C-alpha positions as CSV (number, residue, x, y, z in Angstrom):
1,M,11.9,-30.1,-0.9
2,R,11.0,-33.0,1.4
3,L,14.1,-33.6,3.6
4,G,14.7,-36.3,6.0
5,L,17.4,-36.0,8.6
6,V,18.6,-39.4,10.1
7,C,20.2,-39.2,13.6
8,N,21.1,-41.8,16.2
9,D,18.0,-41.1,18.3
10,C,15.6,-38.1,18.1
11,A,15.4,-38.0,21.9
12,T,19.3,-37.5,22.4
13,E,19.6,-34.8,19.9
14,E,21.0,-31.4,21.1
15,A,20.3,-27.9,20.2
16,N,23.8,-27.1,19.1
17,Y,24.2,-30.1,17.0
18,T,24.8,-29.4,13.3
19,T,22.0,-31.7,12.4
20,T,19.5,-29.6,14.5
21,R,20.8,-26.4,12.8
22,L,20.3,-27.7,9.4
23,G,16.8,-28.8,10.3
24,L,15.9,-25.4,11.4
25,K,17.5,-23.5,8.4
26,A,15.6,-26.0,5.9
27,L,12.4,-25.2,7.7
28,E,13.0,-21.4,7.6
29,M,13.7,-21.8,3.9
30,G,10.4,-23.2,3.3
31,H,11.0,-27.0,3.2
32,D,9.3,-29.9,4.8
33,V,11.8,-31.3,7.3
34,W,11.5,-34.6,9.1
35,L,13.8,-36.0,11.8
36,M,14.3,-39.7,12.5
37,G,16.5,-42.0,14.5
38,V,17.8,-45.2,13.0
39,A,15.5,-47.2,15.1
40,D,12.5,-45.5,13.5
41,L,13.4,-47.0,9.9
42,A,11.6,-50.0,8.4
43,N,11.4,-52.0,5.1
44,D,7.8,-52.7,4.5
45,P,6.5,-55.9,2.9
46,D,6.1,-54.0,-0.4
47,D,9.8,-53.2,-0.1
48,S,9.1,-49.5,0.5
49,V,11.2,-47.7,3.0
50,R,9.3,-46.0,5.8
51,A,9.9,-44.4,9.1
52,W,8.3,-43.1,12.3
53,A,9.5,-39.4,11.8
54,R,9.1,-36.1,13.9
55,A,8.5,-32.7,12.4
56,A,8.1,-29.3,14.2
57,P,4.9,-27.4,13.8
58,D,5.3,-24.9,10.7
59,T,5.9,-21.7,12.5
60,S,8.8,-19.5,13.3
61,Y,11.5,-20.4,16.0
62,R,13.8,-17.9,17.8
63,T,16.6,-20.4,18.3
64,S,17.6,-23.8,17.5
65,A,16.9,-24.7,21.0
66,D,13.2,-23.8,20.7
67,Y,13.0,-25.6,17.2
68,L,14.4,-28.9,18.8
69,A,12.0,-28.6,21.8
70,A,9.2,-28.5,19.3
71,V,10.5,-31.4,17.4
72,Q,11.0,-33.5,20.7
73,G,7.9,-32.3,22.3
74,D,4.2,-33.5,22.5
75,G,3.2,-30.9,19.8
76,A,5.4,-32.3,17.1
77,R,4.0,-34.0,14.1
78,V,4.7,-37.6,14.5
79,E,3.9,-39.8,11.3
80,R,5.0,-43.1,9.7
81,I,6.3,-41.3,6.5
82,A,7.3,-42.8,3.3
83,V,11.0,-42.4,3.0
84,D,10.7,-43.2,-0.6
85,D,8.7,-39.9,-1.1
86,L,11.5,-37.8,0.3
87,D,13.5,-35.8,-2.0
88,V,16.7,-35.9,0.1
89,L,17.8,-38.2,3.0
90,F,20.7,-36.9,4.9
91,L,22.4,-39.5,6.9
92,R,23.7,-37.8,10.0
93,N,24.0,-40.7,12.5
94,D,27.5,-41.6,14.0
95,P,28.0,-45.5,14.1
96,A,30.7,-45.0,16.6
97,A,28.3,-43.6,19.0
98,D,26.4,-46.8,19.1
99,L,29.5,-48.9,19.7
100,G,29.0,-51.4,22.5
101,T,25.6,-50.3,23.4
102,R,23.5,-50.8,20.1
103,P,25.6,-52.6,17.8
104,W,22.7,-53.3,15.6
105,A,22.3,-49.5,15.0
106,Q,25.7,-49.0,13.7
107,S,24.9,-50.0,10.0
108,A,21.2,-49.1,10.2
109,G,21.8,-45.7,8.6
110,F,23.6,-46.7,5.5
111,V,21.6,-50.2,5.1
112,F,18.5,-48.4,4.9
113,G,20.0,-45.5,3.0
114,Q,21.0,-47.9,0.3
115,R,17.4,-49.0,0.1
116,A,16.1,-45.5,-0.3
117,A,18.8,-44.6,-2.8
118,A,17.7,-47.5,-4.9
119,R,14.3,-46.4,-4.9
120,G,15.1,-42.8,-6.4
121,V,15.9,-40.8,-3.1
122,I,18.9,-38.5,-3.1
123,V,20.9,-39.9,-0.1
124,V,24.0,-38.1,1.3
125,N,26.6,-38.9,2.0
126,D,26.4,-41.8,-0.4
127,P,25.4,-44.9,1.6
128,S,27.3,-47.4,-0.1
129,S,30.6,-45.4,0.4
130,L,29.7,-44.8,4.0
131,A,29.3,-48.6,4.5
132,S,33.0,-48.9,3.5
133,A,34.0,-45.9,5.9
134,R,32.2,-47.1,9.0
135,D,35.7,-47.2,10.8
136,K,39.0,-45.4,10.6
137,M,40.6,-47.9,8.1
138,Y,38.8,-45.7,5.5
139,F,41.4,-43.1,6.3
140,Q,44.1,-45.5,5.0
141,H,42.8,-45.3,1.4
142,F,43.9,-41.5,1.1
143,P,47.3,-40.5,-0.1
144,K,50.2,-41.3,2.3
145,E,51.5,-37.7,2.1
146,V,48.6,-36.3,4.1
147,R,48.5,-39.2,6.7
148,P,50.7,-39.6,9.9
149,R,52.5,-42.8,10.0
150,A,50.4,-45.7,11.5
151,L,50.0,-49.3,12.4
152,I,46.6,-51.0,12.9
153,S,47.0,-54.1,14.9
154,R,45.9,-55.9,18.0
155,S,49.3,-57.4,18.6
156,V,51.1,-55.9,21.7
157,E,54.4,-56.9,20.1
158,D,53.8,-55.1,17.0
159,I,52.5,-52.1,18.7
160,G,55.4,-52.0,21.1
161,K,57.8,-52.3,18.2
162,F,56.0,-49.3,16.3
163,V,56.2,-47.1,19.5
164,E,59.9,-47.9,19.9
165,Q,60.6,-46.9,16.3
166,E,58.8,-43.6,17.0
167,G,61.1,-42.9,19.8
168,G,58.8,-44.0,22.6
169,R,56.2,-41.3,21.5
170,A,52.7,-42.2,19.7
171,V,49.1,-41.9,20.0
172,L,47.0,-45.0,20.6
173,K,43.3,-45.0,19.7
174,P,40.5,-47.4,18.8
175,L,39.9,-48.1,15.0
176,Q,36.3,-47.8,15.8
177,G,35.3,-44.9,17.9
178,S,34.9,-41.1,17.9
179,G,34.9,-38.0,20.1
180,G,38.1,-38.7,21.6
181,T,37.2,-41.9,23.5
182,S,40.1,-44.3,24.6
183,V,42.8,-42.0,23.2
184,F,46.3,-42.2,24.8
185,L,49.4,-40.4,24.3
186,V,52.5,-42.7,24.8
187,Q,55.5,-40.8,26.2
188,P,59.1,-42.4,26.5
189,N,58.6,-42.7,30.3
190,D,55.2,-44.5,29.8
191,M,56.8,-47.7,28.2
192,G,56.2,-49.6,31.4
193,N,52.5,-48.9,31.1
194,L,52.3,-49.6,27.4
195,H,50.9,-53.1,27.8
196,Q,47.9,-51.7,29.8
197,M,47.4,-48.9,27.4
198,I,47.0,-51.3,24.5
199,E,44.7,-53.6,26.5
200,A,42.4,-50.6,27.3
201,V,42.2,-49.5,23.7
202,S,41.9,-53.1,22.3
203,R,38.7,-53.8,24.3
204,D,36.7,-52.2,21.4
205,G,38.8,-54.0,18.6
206,Y,41.8,-53.0,16.7
207,V,44.3,-50.4,17.8
208,I,45.7,-47.6,15.8
209,A,49.2,-46.6,16.8
210,Q,49.9,-43.3,15.1
211,E,52.9,-41.0,14.8
212,Y,52.7,-38.3,17.3
213,L,52.7,-34.7,15.6
214,P,54.2,-32.2,18.0
215,L,52.1,-29.4,16.5
216,A,49.1,-31.3,18.0
217,R,49.9,-29.8,21.5
218,E,48.4,-26.6,20.0
219,G,45.1,-28.4,18.8
220,D,43.9,-28.9,15.3
221,T,41.7,-27.2,12.6
222,R,38.4,-28.6,11.6
223,L,37.9,-27.5,7.9
224,F,34.5,-28.3,6.2
225,L,34.4,-29.7,2.7
226,M,31.0,-29.6,0.7
227,N,31.0,-31.3,-2.8
228,G,34.7,-31.9,-2.4
229,L,35.6,-28.2,-1.9
230,P,36.3,-26.1,1.1
231,L,32.9,-24.8,2.2
232,T,32.9,-20.9,2.0
233,V,30.4,-18.2,2.4
234,D,31.2,-14.5,1.5
235,G,34.8,-15.4,1.4
236,K,34.9,-17.0,4.8
237,Y,35.8,-20.6,5.4
238,A,33.6,-23.0,7.5
239,A,36.5,-23.9,9.8
240,F,37.7,-23.5,13.4
241,R,40.5,-24.2,15.6
242,R,40.1,-26.8,18.5
243,I,42.5,-26.2,21.2
244,S,43.3,-29.1,23.6
245,A,42.8,-28.8,27.4
246,E,45.9,-28.4,29.5
247,G,47.5,-32.0,29.7
248,D,45.1,-33.5,27.3
249,V,46.3,-34.9,23.7
250,R,42.6,-34.6,22.7
251,S,41.2,-31.4,21.2
252,N,37.4,-32.5,21.2
253,V,35.2,-29.8,22.3
254,H,33.2,-32.2,24.7
255,V,36.3,-33.2,26.5
256,G,37.4,-29.9,27.5
257,G,38.8,-28.5,24.2
258,K,38.4,-24.9,23.5
259,T,37.5,-23.3,20.1
260,A,38.9,-20.2,18.3
261,K,38.9,-18.9,14.9
262,A,40.9,-20.5,12.3
263,E,43.5,-19.3,9.9
264,V,43.1,-21.5,6.9
265,S,46.6,-22.0,5.3
266,D,47.7,-22.8,1.9
267,E,48.9,-26.2,3.5
268,M,45.4,-26.8,4.6
269,L,43.9,-26.0,1.2
270,K,46.5,-28.3,-0.4
271,I,45.4,-31.1,1.8
272,A,41.9,-30.5,0.7
273,E,42.9,-30.8,-2.9
274,I,44.7,-34.0,-2.4
275,V,41.9,-35.9,-0.7
276,R,39.2,-34.3,-3.1
277,P,39.3,-36.9,-5.8
278,K,38.6,-39.8,-3.6
279,L,35.9,-38.0,-1.6
280,A,34.3,-37.1,-5.1
281,R,34.4,-40.8,-6.2
282,D,32.8,-41.9,-2.9
283,G,30.0,-39.2,-3.0
284,M,31.1,-37.6,0.3
285,F,28.9,-34.5,0.1
286,L,29.8,-33.0,3.5
287,V,32.8,-34.0,5.4
288,G,35.1,-32.5,8.1
289,L,38.9,-32.6,7.9
290,D,40.8,-32.5,11.1
291,I,44.3,-31.0,10.3
292,V,47.6,-30.5,12.2
293,G,50.2,-28.8,10.2
294,N,50.6,-30.6,6.9
295,K,48.9,-33.8,8.0
296,L,45.3,-35.0,8.4
297,L,44.4,-36.5,11.8
298,E,41.0,-37.8,10.6
299,I,38.4,-37.4,7.8
300,N,34.8,-37.4,9.4
301,V,32.3,-38.5,6.9
302,F,29.6,-39.4,9.4
303,S,27.8,-36.4,11.0
304,P,30.7,-34.1,11.0
305,G,29.7,-31.4,13.7
306,G,30.8,-27.7,14.4
307,L,29.1,-25.7,11.7
308,G,27.5,-23.6,14.3
309,I,30.8,-23.0,15.9
310,A,32.3,-22.0,12.7
311,A,29.2,-19.7,12.1
312,K,29.5,-18.1,15.4
313,L,33.3,-17.4,14.8
314,E,33.2,-16.2,11.2
315,E,29.7,-14.4,11.7
316,V,28.3,-16.1,8.6
317,D,25.6,-18.7,8.2
318,F,27.0,-21.9,6.6
319,T,23.9,-24.1,7.0
320,A,22.0,-22.0,4.3
321,A,24.6,-22.9,1.8
322,V,24.3,-26.6,2.7
323,I,20.6,-26.5,2.3
324,E,21.0,-24.6,-1.0
325,A,23.4,-27.3,-2.3
326,L,20.7,-30.0,-1.6
327,E,18.0,-27.9,-3.4
328,K,20.3,-27.9,-6.6
329,K,20.7,-31.6,-6.4
330,V,17.0,-32.2,-6.4
331,T,16.8,-29.8,-9.6
332,Y,19.6,-31.8,-11.2
333,R,17.8,-35.1,-10.5
334,S,14.6,-33.7,-12.1
335,D,16.4,-32.3,-15.1
336,A,18.4,-35.6,-15.6
337,K,15.2,-37.7,-15.6
338,G,17.0,-40.7,-14.0
339,E,20.2,-40.5,-15.9
340,L,22.3,-39.6,-12.8
341,S,23.4,-42.0,-10.1
342,N,23.3,-41.3,-6.4
343,L,26.9,-41.1,-6.4
344,E,26.9,-38.4,-9.1
345,L,24.2,-36.5,-7.4
346,A,26.0,-36.5,-4.0
347,M,28.7,-34.4,-5.5
348,L,27.0,-32.0,-8.0
């Protein structure tokens, strides 16, 4: 299998990223693996899709850090490859990471992904669906029973009224964004500063004012779904708990949150079942659900991370299962002889 992994920028990838782990595992399983940033993609005059891509020398690597160093180093294979000749293009770039710095890059992954899919490459997650999920408004298309109450607006008056109706306690965050950036917990004694909080969040666009879930104080659980179902290996779920740092509403690991083994409950599995039909319709091959109690905080469809954390806590390798699922898609495409759409292949 020829596999292309699209990230934001090859130079900024890190050894603990899920994308790096997937690349190393695919190489270990005998596949031809290429890493490319969104800026490396091109549509040629003949309408073929190409990219300046990097591949590690075909040898064994002890760790993901060794593998990434080989991909990023001077000894890497650097070629202008034909993306059209890949079997699978895995879109792992996060548009929110380019917000404000490289606005042109936010849509590049799914735009070029659409071109590649039209030319017969299996592209996951489905690029046309990713185009409609580039911000958190996508979350509003899922059943109300799994979502906290929320208002999306730029109106200070509307947001203030919502917070009052919530008893003076709510979470404010940007409609576009990730990683816990510009997230505020409004408490009843903060109402005097509400205007300033709204102003800070709205600098990047619309504001989500969301019901505060008291259980969020204990953190949340990231549960991975693959092909619409909870990802399991040897009876263990690809999941982990994220525990907020003291005094911080955010549980994101890179802002101080800690991780722990998850107890996947029947409530969590019910949530996964409720959201599965839409994820399947949208061709969302690999996603991460962030769950608190019986509610979803977010659905991560762009580069959901943490498979390495789950693997360490559960002592099983989840990346191999992901690569094996991609191998099956390539077989299905060959057997179907062009009769299956990208949307269908993404979830088989």
